[in-house]
N, C-alpha and C positions, 0 to 999 in steps of 0.2 A: 425633510422632516418625516418622521414616521407617524403613520396614521394610527388612530385610536383602535381599529380593528387589529393591525398587526400588534400593538402593543398589549392589547389584551391576550391574544394568543400565544405571543412570546413569554409574557410575564407567567402565564397558566403552566408552559412547558417547563420554564425556568424554575419554578416553586417546586416542581416535582422533582425535578433533577437533581437541585440543589439542597435538598433536605437533610440529607444523609450527611454531607459534607458540613453543613451548618451545624447540625447537632452535635457532631464529635467535636468540630472547632470550638463552639461555644462551651463546652465543658473540659476543654484541655488548657490546663496552666502554661502550656509551652508557648501558646501563641502570641505572639506581641502586636497589639493594636497597630493597623497601618493607616495612613490617610487614604480613604476610598477616591482616587482619581478617576474612576471609571464605571460605568453601569452595564447591565447585560447587552445594551444596546448603542452605548457610545464610550468613546476615549480611545485610547492608543496602547496597544498591547504586542508582545514580541512571542512567537510560539516556534517553535522547530519540529521539522518534519523528516521522515525517511524520504529521500530522493525519489524513491521508486513510486511513489504515490503523489508526485508534484502536479501532473495534469488535475487529478481529483480535486486536490486542496486549493488549487487556484481557482478552480471553478466554485467550490463553495465560498472562499473568500470573496470572490469579485460579486457573486449573487448576494451574499449577506450584506456586504457593505453598499451594494446598490439599493438594497431594500432599508439600511439603516445607514444613511449617510453621514451620521456623526461617529461611525465607527472606523478605525484603522487597524488592520491586523497586518502586522509585518511578519512574514514567516521565511525563517531560514532552512534551506533543504540541503541534507548532509546525509552520508552514509550512515547505517543505523547504530555502529559503536560510536560514531561522532554525536549521533542524535542523543543517546544515553548520556555519555559523558558532560553534554553540554547542558541538558536538561538540569541534570543533577547537581551540577556545579554553579549554575546561575539561576537564582530565584527569580529573577525577573521574567525569566521563560515562563508562562503561564502554564501552556500545554506542551505536549509532545504527542506524535502521530507515529505509530510502530506497529510491526506486524506480529507481535507476540505478546503473551501474556508477561507480568510482572515477576522475575525471581524473588525468591524469598529474601536475598541479601538487599536486593532493590527496594524491596518494600520496608525495610529498617529506615531508608531515607524519610518516608513519611512519620513513622512514630517519632523520628528525631525533631520533626517541625510540627507534631501534632496535628497531621491530616491524615484521613484516612487512604489507604492506596487503592483509588478508586477508577477501574477501567471501565471505559465505555465500549462496547463494541459497537463499531459503526458500519462494517461491510464485511464480506469474502472476496478476496482478491485470486487471482490466478498468476502463476507465474510462467511466462511464455518464453518457447524455445524458437528463435527466428534464424532461418536458412537465407544463404545467397540465392538469387532470382535462376541461377543456372544449376541449382541441385535438384535433381529429380528425385531424390529419396525424400519426400516430404510425411512419410508416415513413420514413426517409432515407436517401439514397443517400450513399456515401462522396463522391461528388464535392460534393453539397451541403452536407454538414458540413464539407467544406475552404472551399467558399465562404462559408458563415457565419462561419468562423474567421478569415477573411483578409479580410472584409468585402465581399465581391463580391454576399452575398446579405443584404440588410438587411429584408427585408420577407417575410411569411408569403405575399403573393400571388404572388411569385415561385416558390413551391413550388408553391401550389395558387391560380389566379386566383379560385377562389371562396371563400377563406379571408377571414372577417370580423376577424381576430385583429390586423391591422395590422403594426406594427413588431415585430422578433424582437429581443429583450433576452437577451443572452448574459452568463449569471452564473456567477463561479467563487468558491471558497471566499476565496481570498485572492492578492494581486497576485504574491506569491513563492511561490506553492504549485508541487506537482509537477504538478497537472494542466495549469497554465498553460504551464509549462515543456516538459511531454511534448507537448502539442499544438503548440507552436511548433516543437519538435524535427521531430516527425513529418510535419507538414503544411506548414510554411514555411521549412524548413531553418534553423530557429534566430530566423528574424525575427520582430519584434514581431507578436502577434495585433492583430487590429481594434481601433483605439480606442474603438469602439462599446461594447465589453464592458467589464463593470465588477466588483468584488469586493466581497464583503461580509465576514463575520468567520470562517466556519466552513462544513465541510460541513452541519450542521443548517440553518444559515443559509440557505444555497443552497435547501434543500428549502421553508423558510418563505416565501422570496421567491417561488419558482416555484408555490406553492400560491395566491397571492394575484395574480400577473401571469398572464394567460391566454396573452399572446404569449412569455413569457419560455422560455428554454432553458437549463438548470442542468447544470453539469458537476462530478461527484464519482466519488468512488472507490467501486466496486461493493459493498465490504464493509458500506458505510452501508446498502444497501436490501436484503441477501442473507440474513441470519441472522433468519428469521420468528420464533425462539424469544426472540430478546433483546427486551425490553420496549420499548426506545427505538426501534432501527433497524427492527424489526417494524412499528412504528405508520406509520412513514415511507411504505409502500407504498400505505396507505388514502387519502393525500393528494397524490400525485403518481402520474404515469405515466412509463413507461420506453419511450424510442424504440428502434426496432429499426433497425439499420443495416446497409445492403449491404455486400457487399465489393467492394474495388475493381475486381476483374477482373470481377465478374458482378453489374452494378447492380440486377438484378431479383431476386436471392435477399437475404431480410433477416433478420439475426439479432438475438435479445436477447442481452444479457451476462449469461446463465444458465450452469449448469454444462456442459450438454452442448455448447454453442456454445463455451464457453471451452476446455474440454478438448479438443474438436475443432479447435480454433485457426480456426474460420471467423468468431468475432467479431473485427471488424477493428482495435480499439482495446485491445490488450494489452500491457502491462509487466512487467517483472521486478522482483522486491522481494528486498533484500537486508538482512540485518545485517552490520554491520562493528563489530570491536572494536579496542580500544585498552587492553585489560586486560594487565597486566604479569605476572599469575602466573595460576595455575588456581583462579580465583576464581568467584563467584556469577555474573559475566557470560558466563563460558564455560560453566558449566552450564545456563544457562538458554537460551542460543543452540544448544547440543547437543540440548536438550529439544525446540524448536521444530523441528529438523531431524529429529527422531525420528519413531517412528510415531505414537505418541501427539500429538506436536505437529502433525505433517500432518494428522491425523483433523480438529482444530481448523481449520486452513486449509481443509479441505474443507468443514466445516459453515459456515464463513464466506463461502463462495461463488466462494472463489479455487481456482486449480488447484495441488495440490501439488506438490512437487520429484520426486516418484515419480510419472510418467505412467500407470503401469501400473494404471489404476483401471477397475473394470466401470461403465460409465455406463447406470445400469438407471432413473434417473428420466427416462425418455423423455417424459412429458407435463409436465415442469416448465415453468413460465412465470410472468412478472409479472402 
């Protein structure tokens, strides 16, 4: 059972967070009253999340449910396009976790159900480029990454004339993933990435592929290789290496997607992470979203290698590296 102190802290955070939703919902004629079977700290709900952020969300859910043992949060982890499709077509999905803001046409969904389109920014994530352990070219310029993604660079000799690795194989987790969409938006103004790239099934499958192919470059969410204490993600770093990328403006300064370079915004491939709610009452979805944005939830974000929404953090791990 939840202690009185925890309940008071949770209730105070919840009331602040939910105020806007409650005001709009109570004044909407489109809302149909539903039986409330859950509270901000108890019940069973379903949520859907981008698979890139599964390690972070699993940690958040496990810690939350350990504190509030009457809570059961069931998460589906899917490619970004499937996350959006599932969330908008299934009202029982209380929350979704995505790495971009809602589009104008997506906000119309909330107009139709009488709720505000409320996005809660919870972290800044990095997109990491992982390499086979046999690859000696572990530093890439921003321009080289751009050329690899658009198909202008297809062979390692174009990066290093002495390389013996041959063809560059660019590997993503899924054709409909957030990493594909992110690089298309950031580097190609929304145009398709090179037809030479291909997708496997998941972020772990990307690592499996890169481990076996010396010429491969895998694109994954950084939380899959950041939390060393996790038995699954911690082992990945033993199997691959992570590329350092230069900034666009200073091509001879290279940065790994580690805390100090994510926090300082020097690493060039960063993206925001949002929770979106379609919960109609003050339920478990609101309680969990509030927890993730709280001090306790943000410490989990920090441990996962992402930048918490509170930027005022002392960066003391000056020697951290992959």
